[in-house]
C-alpha positions as CSV (number, residue, x, y, z in Angstrom):
1,M,39.5,3.0,-8.2
2,S,41.3,0.6,-5.8
3,S,40.1,2.8,-2.9
4,A,36.5,2.4,-3.9
5,L,36.8,-1.4,-4.3
6,S,38.5,-1.7,-0.9
7,L,35.7,0.4,0.7
8,L,33.1,-1.8,-0.9
9,S,34.8,-5.0,0.3
10,E,34.9,-3.6,3.8
11,A,31.2,-2.7,3.5
12,N,30.4,-6.3,2.6
13,R,32.5,-7.6,5.5
14,L,30.6,-5.4,7.9
15,L,27.3,-6.6,6.4
16,E,28.2,-10.2,7.1
17,T,28.8,-9.3,10.7
18,G,25.4,-7.6,11.0
19,D,26.8,-4.1,11.4
20,L,24.4,-2.5,9.1
21,P,25.0,1.2,9.9
22,R,28.8,1.0,9.3
23,A,28.2,-1.2,6.2
24,R,25.9,1.5,4.8
25,E,28.4,4.3,5.5
26,R,31.4,2.5,4.0
27,C,29.3,1.7,0.9
28,K,28.4,5.3,0.5
29,E,32.0,6.2,0.8
30,A,32.8,3.6,-1.8
31,V,30.3,5.0,-4.3
32,A,31.7,8.6,-3.8
33,A,35.2,7.3,-4.3
34,F,34.2,5.4,-7.5
35,Q,32.5,8.4,-8.9
36,A,35.5,10.6,-8.2
37,A,37.9,8.2,-9.9
38,A,38.8,8.0,-13.6
39,P,36.0,6.7,-15.7
40,A,35.8,2.9,-15.7
41,D,34.6,0.7,-18.6
42,S,30.9,0.0,-18.7
43,I,31.0,-3.5,-17.4
44,Q,33.1,-2.6,-14.4
45,A,30.9,0.3,-13.6
46,A,27.7,-1.8,-13.9
47,Q,29.2,-4.5,-11.7
48,F,30.3,-2.0,-9.1
49,F,27.1,0.0,-8.9
50,H,25.0,-3.2,-8.7
51,S,27.2,-4.6,-5.9
52,A,27.0,-1.3,-4.0
53,G,23.2,-1.1,-4.6
54,V,22.8,-4.6,-3.0
55,V,24.6,-3.5,0.1
56,L,22.6,-0.3,0.4
57,E,19.3,-2.1,-0.2
58,T,20.2,-4.7,2.5
59,T,21.0,-1.9,5.0
60,G,17.7,-0.2,4.3
61,A,19.0,2.7,2.2
62,Y,16.5,2.2,-0.5
63,A,16.7,5.6,-2.3
64,E,20.5,5.3,-2.5
65,A,20.1,1.7,-3.7
66,E,17.8,2.9,-6.4
67,A,20.3,5.5,-7.5
68,C,23.0,2.8,-7.8
69,A,20.7,0.5,-9.7
70,A,19.8,3.3,-12.1
71,Q,23.5,4.0,-12.8
72,A,24.2,0.3,-13.3
73,S,21.3,0.1,-15.7
74,A,22.5,3.0,-17.7
75,Q,25.9,1.2,-18.1
76,I,24.5,-2.2,-18.9
77,E,22.1,-0.9,-21.6
78,A,25.1,0.4,-23.5
79,L,26.8,-3.0,-23.7
80,P,26.4,-5.6,-26.4
81,P,24.6,-8.9,-25.6
82,G,26.3,-11.3,-23.3
83,Q,25.6,-9.7,-19.9
84,E,22.1,-11.0,-19.4
85,L,22.6,-12.4,-15.9
86,L,24.0,-9.1,-14.6
87,H,21.3,-7.2,-16.5
88,L,18.4,-9.0,-14.9
89,Q,20.0,-8.7,-11.4
90,I,20.2,-5.0,-11.9
91,M,16.6,-4.8,-13.0
92,G,15.6,-6.8,-10.0
93,L,17.5,-4.4,-7.7
94,L,16.0,-1.4,-9.3
95,G,12.5,-2.7,-9.1
96,N,12.8,-3.9,-5.5
97,S,14.4,-0.7,-4.3
98,L,11.5,1.3,-5.8
99,R,8.9,-1.1,-4.3
100,Q,10.5,-0.7,-0.9
101,Q,10.0,3.0,-1.2
102,G,6.3,2.5,-2.0
103,E,6.7,3.4,-5.7
104,Y,4.7,0.4,-6.9
105,E,3.9,1.6,-10.4
106,K,7.5,2.7,-11.1
107,A,8.7,-0.7,-9.9
108,E,6.6,-2.7,-12.3
109,G,8.6,-1.9,-15.4
110,P,12.1,-3.0,-14.1
111,L,10.6,-6.2,-12.6
112,L,8.8,-7.2,-15.7
113,R,12.0,-6.5,-17.7
114,A,13.9,-8.8,-15.3
115,I,11.3,-11.6,-16.0
116,E,11.7,-11.1,-19.7
117,I,15.5,-11.5,-19.5
118,A,15.3,-14.4,-17.1
119,E,12.8,-16.3,-19.2
120,S,15.2,-16.0,-22.1
121,M,17.8,-18.0,-20.0
122,P,16.2,-21.4,-19.6
123,T,19.4,-22.8,-18.2
124,H,19.1,-20.5,-15.1
125,P,15.8,-21.7,-13.5
126,Q,16.7,-20.1,-10.1
127,E,17.0,-16.7,-11.7
128,I,13.6,-17.3,-13.4
129,L,12.1,-18.2,-10.1
130,L,13.5,-15.2,-8.3
131,A,12.3,-12.8,-11.0
132,W,8.8,-14.1,-10.8
133,N,9.0,-14.0,-7.0
134,N,10.1,-10.4,-7.0
135,F,7.1,-9.5,-9.2
136,G,4.8,-11.5,-6.9
137,I,5.9,-9.5,-3.9
138,L,5.2,-6.2,-5.8
139,C,1.7,-7.5,-6.7
140,K,0.9,-8.2,-3.0
141,Y,1.8,-4.6,-2.0
142,A,0.2,-3.0,-5.0
143,G,-3.0,-5.0,-4.7
144,W,-2.6,-6.8,-8.1
145,F,-3.7,-10.0,-6.6
146,E,-4.6,-12.1,-9.6
147,R,-1.3,-11.2,-11.3
148,G,0.5,-12.1,-8.1
149,E,-1.2,-15.6,-8.0
150,R,-0.1,-16.2,-11.6
151,A,3.5,-15.1,-10.8
152,Y,3.7,-17.5,-7.8
153,A,2.2,-20.3,-9.9
154,R,5.0,-19.9,-12.4
155,A,7.6,-19.7,-9.7
156,L,6.4,-22.9,-8.1
157,E,6.4,-24.6,-11.5
158,V,10.1,-23.5,-12.0
159,A,11.0,-24.6,-8.5
160,E,10.4,-28.2,-9.6
161,R,13.4,-27.9,-11.9
162,L,15.8,-26.9,-9.2
163,G,18.3,-29.3,-7.6
164,E,19.5,-29.0,-4.1
165,N,17.8,-25.6,-3.5
166,R,14.4,-26.8,-4.5
167,E,12.9,-27.1,-1.0
168,A,14.4,-23.8,0.2
169,M,13.1,-21.9,-2.8
170,T,9.7,-23.6,-2.6
171,A,9.4,-22.5,1.0
172,T,10.1,-18.9,0.0
173,I,7.4,-19.0,-2.7
174,L,4.9,-20.6,-0.3
175,H,5.6,-18.0,2.3
176,N,5.0,-15.2,-0.2
177,L,1.9,-16.9,-1.6
178,G,0.5,-17.0,1.8
179,G,1.2,-13.3,2.3
180,L,-0.6,-12.5,-1.0
181,H,-3.7,-14.4,0.1
182,H,-3.5,-12.7,3.5
183,A,-3.3,-9.2,1.9
184,R,-6.3,-10.1,-0.3
185,G,-8.3,-11.2,2.8
186,R,-8.4,-14.8,1.8
187,F,-7.2,-16.2,5.1
188,D,-8.7,-19.7,4.3
189,L,-6.3,-19.9,1.3
190,A,-3.4,-18.3,3.2
191,E,-3.2,-20.9,6.0
192,E,-2.0,-23.9,4.1
193,P,1.0,-22.3,2.1
194,S,2.0,-20.4,5.2
195,R,2.0,-23.5,7.4
196,R,3.9,-25.5,4.8
197,A,6.6,-22.8,4.4
198,W,7.2,-22.7,8.2
199,K,7.3,-26.5,8.4
200,M,9.8,-26.8,5.6
201,R,12.0,-24.1,6.9
202,R,12.2,-25.6,10.4
203,R,13.4,-28.8,8.8
204,L,16.0,-27.0,6.7
205,L,17.3,-24.3,9.2
206,G,16.0,-25.1,12.6
207,A,13.4,-23.4,14.7
208,N,15.3,-20.3,15.8
209,H,16.8,-19.2,12.5
210,P,15.8,-15.7,11.4
211,T,14.3,-16.9,8.2
212,T,12.3,-19.6,10.1
213,L,11.0,-17.0,12.5
214,A,9.9,-14.8,9.5
215,D,7.9,-17.8,8.3
216,A,6.5,-18.4,11.8
217,T,5.3,-14.8,12.2
218,A,3.7,-14.8,8.7
219,Y,1.8,-17.9,9.7
220,A,0.9,-16.3,13.0
221,A,-0.6,-13.4,11.1
222,V,-2.9,-15.8,9.3
223,L,-3.9,-17.5,12.5
224,D,-4.9,-14.0,13.9
225,R,-7.3,-13.5,11.1
226,L,-8.8,-16.9,11.7
227,G,-9.3,-16.0,15.4
228,R,-6.7,-18.5,16.7
229,Y,-4.9,-16.0,19.0
230,G,-3.8,-18.6,21.4
231,E,-1.6,-20.2,18.7
232,S,-0.2,-16.9,17.4
233,L,0.7,-15.2,20.7
234,P,3.7,-17.4,21.6
235,I,5.1,-17.2,18.1
236,Y,5.1,-13.4,18.2
237,E,6.6,-13.3,21.7
238,L,9.4,-15.6,20.6
239,A,10.1,-13.6,17.5
240,L,10.0,-10.3,19.2
241,D,12.6,-11.4,21.8
242,F,14.9,-12.7,19.0
243,Y,14.6,-9.6,16.8
244,E,15.2,-7.2,19.7
245,R,18.3,-9.1,20.8
246,T,19.6,-9.7,17.3
247,F,18.7,-6.7,15.3
248,G,17.9,-4.1,18.0
249,P,14.8,-2.3,19.2
250,E,14.3,-0.2,16.1
251,H,14.7,-2.8,13.3
252,Y,11.9,-3.3,10.7
253,E,11.3,-6.9,11.8
254,T,10.9,-5.7,15.4
255,A,8.3,-3.1,14.2
256,A,6.4,-5.7,12.2
257,T,6.2,-8.1,15.1
258,L,5.2,-5.3,17.5
259,H,2.4,-4.4,15.0
260,N,1.0,-7.9,15.0
261,L,1.5,-8.5,18.8
262,A,-0.5,-5.3,19.4
263,L,-3.5,-6.8,17.5
264,V,-3.4,-10.0,19.5
265,E,-3.3,-8.0,22.8
266,R,-6.2,-5.9,21.6
267,A,-8.2,-9.1,20.8
268,A,-7.5,-10.3,24.3
269,G,-8.9,-7.1,25.8
270,H,-5.5,-5.7,26.9
271,H,-6.2,-2.3,25.4
272,A,-3.4,-0.2,27.1
273,R,-0.7,-2.7,26.2
274,A,-2.0,-3.0,22.7
275,E,-1.9,0.7,22.2
276,K,1.6,0.9,23.6
277,L,2.9,-1.8,21.2
278,A,1.1,-0.2,18.2
279,R,2.6,3.2,18.9
280,R,6.1,1.6,19.1
281,A,5.5,-0.1,15.8
282,L,4.4,3.1,14.1
283,D,7.3,5.1,15.6
284,I,9.8,2.7,14.3
285,K,8.3,2.5,10.8
286,T,8.1,6.3,10.6
287,K,11.8,6.5,11.5
288,L,12.9,3.8,9.1
289,L,10.5,4.3,6.1
290,G,9.1,7.8,6.5
291,A,5.6,9.0,7.2
292,T,4.5,8.7,3.6
293,H,5.4,5.1,3.1
294,P,2.3,2.7,2.6
295,D,3.6,0.3,5.3
296,T,3.8,3.2,7.8
297,A,0.3,4.2,6.8
298,L,-0.9,0.7,7.5
299,S,0.4,0.9,11.1
300,A,-1.2,4.3,11.5
301,L,-4.4,2.8,10.3
302,N,-4.3,0.0,12.8
303,L,-3.4,2.3,15.7
304,A,-6.3,4.5,14.7
305,A,-8.7,1.6,14.8
306,M,-7.6,1.0,18.4
307,L,-8.0,4.6,19.4
308,I,-11.5,5.1,18.0
309,P,-13.4,4.3,21.2
310,S,-11.3,6.4,23.5
311,Q,-9.6,9.0,21.4
312,P,-11.7,9.6,18.3
313,E,-10.1,12.9,17.3
314,A,-6.6,11.4,17.4
315,A,-7.9,8.4,15.5
316,E,-9.4,10.7,12.8
317,L,-6.1,12.5,12.2
318,L,-4.3,9.2,11.8
319,L,-6.9,7.9,9.4
320,Q,-6.8,11.0,7.3
321,G,-3.1,10.8,6.9
322,A,-3.2,7.1,6.2
323,L,-5.9,7.5,3.6
324,A,-3.9,10.2,1.8
325,V,-0.9,7.8,1.6
326,L,-2.8,4.7,0.7
327,T,-4.9,6.2,-2.0
328,R,-1.7,7.5,-3.7
329,A,0.0,4.1,-3.6
330,L,-2.9,1.6,-4.0
331,A,-5.9,1.0,-6.1
332,P,-9.3,2.4,-4.9
333,D,-10.6,-1.1,-4.3
334,H,-7.6,-2.3,-2.3
335,P,-8.7,-3.8,1.1
336,H,-6.6,-1.3,3.1
337,V,-8.1,1.7,1.3
338,I,-11.6,0.4,1.8
339,R,-11.0,-0.3,5.5
340,C,-9.6,3.2,6.0
341,R,-12.6,4.8,4.4
342,Q,-15.0,2.7,6.4
343,L,-13.4,3.7,9.7
344,L,-13.5,7.4,8.7
345,E,-17.1,7.1,7.8
346,G,-17.8,5.4,11.1
347,L,-16.2,8.3,13.0
348,R,-18.5,10.8,11.2
349,N,-21.6,8.8,12.0
350,A,-22.5,8.9,15.7
351,D,-24.6,5.8,15.4
352,H,-21.8,3.7,13.9
353,H,-19.1,2.0,16.1
354,P,-16.5,0.3,14.0
355,K,-15.1,-3.0,15.3
356,R,-11.4,-3.7,15.5
357,E,-10.1,-5.4,12.5
358,A,-6.5,-6.5,12.3
359,L,-4.5,-5.6,9.2
360,R,-1.0,-6.6,8.3
């Protein structure tokens, strides 16, 4: 047992230094050692598997994080009342790890359970806010936009009850609310919360903090859809330089920024550069998330839109694969599904020439 705890402590230390691959491996070793040891009591097991799951989720090992969360959940459910805080954290971890694998319907139950537990703890407003925020993020990806708006409205209401963390948590909710409006195609509504989030974060953390840059790129994505490419381009270039230097050339944030930068270059008429950037984004997401993840499919969809004029056959193959993934994960009326179908129909109609449309 002590070996497992020591390995988990080392994994957390590595995580703090940014060494994600070694942190992930040490955490997996810790889990194996814990499972091989003598049975622990339920509360100790629940705490261990939750802590390990958090490390694994942070390092991008979402399936392994889900497994840890499921084991923690099985332990906590067997306990008498009194562990509500740990219980809701476990539910949040389980739901988030499922969402990050593109399993949106499966993620709904655990995240709603986390909200239920959090709302029963009125003296923990930050936990209530986080539970609603997690559900709002799921709603964005799943296309449950009205439910997502209600989730963020509740989160902003709770944020007013916070003390010293009020501004930071409000910035987080505004960032995500802007993302929800962006995913819905309501770019007019997305601009104000996205801009406010970036402004607040600059004041709290400085212009070059990773979280500030995440807010900046989210705002830039909105600017793209409003046709303000001259404002978004320097934001993406700054962020890409930071992510490649800090996280490496194959990190998710690098891929997301490449994806958006490709769309700006395409709008500027730099087709060859746009295609190169889009391919890099798709390659990284495929490696990190797998070919059947909805986020990977979205990058495939955007690359296909760029290839239609010059490489229609390659574009069609990409669109067919993307549509298969998106229709499995999203509702039929989701904007991404509709756009994918429109592009495919355009390819099959010699008189139709679809225009580029940026998707995030």
